N, C-alpha and C positions, 0 to 999 in steps of 0.2 A: 327337879332333877338334878343333882350335880354333877360335873363332869369328872372323868375319871382322873385323878391326880397320877398314878403311875403310867398311864397311857400319855398324859402330857408329858411326863419327862422321859419317857421312852422316845418321843419324837424329836423331844430337845437334844437328847444324847444322839439320835441318829443324824440330825442337823449339823452338830458339832463335828460329828465322825466323817461326814460328808464333806464338811468344809476342810476338815483336817487333811482328808485324801486329797482334795483338789489342790492345795497349798504344795503338800509332797509332791504332787506330780509337776506342779508348777516350779517348784525348786529344782526338782531333778533335770527337767526340760533346760532351764536356766543354766544349770551346772553344765550339761552336755553342751550347750551353745558356747559357754564361755571356754570349754577346754578347745573346741574346734578352733575358735577365734584364736585362742593363745596359741595353737599350733601353728596357724597360718601367720601369725605375728612373727612367731620364731622363725618360720622359713623364710620370710621376707628380710627379715634382720641377718641371716645367714646369706642371702644372695646379696644383701648391701654391703657385707663384709669381704666378701668373695670380690665384687665389683671396687670396692676401694683398694684391695690388695694388688688387683691386676693393675690398676691405675699407677699406684706407687711403683710397681716393677717397671711398667714402661716408661715412667717419669723420670726414674732413678737411672735406666738405661740411656734415657735421650740426655739426660744431664751430663753423664759420663760421656758419652759420645760428643757433646759440644765442647767439655772440659778438654778432652785428648785431642780435639781436632784444632784447639786455640794454642797448645802449648806443643 
């Protein structure tokens, strides 16, 4: 008795579709996590820029205070 070739190809196509679905799910999840990581990184960089500007402002004020006290 010969196996049913149509059933074999249907099973193969079902496996391909299941694999495609898994890959799309993994791609979607990785995309989501990359967006979250990028957002966190952007917020961290904004905090670093604010910290740098704050330090620069204090340093300029102290430098001018030092120059004014000498002259």
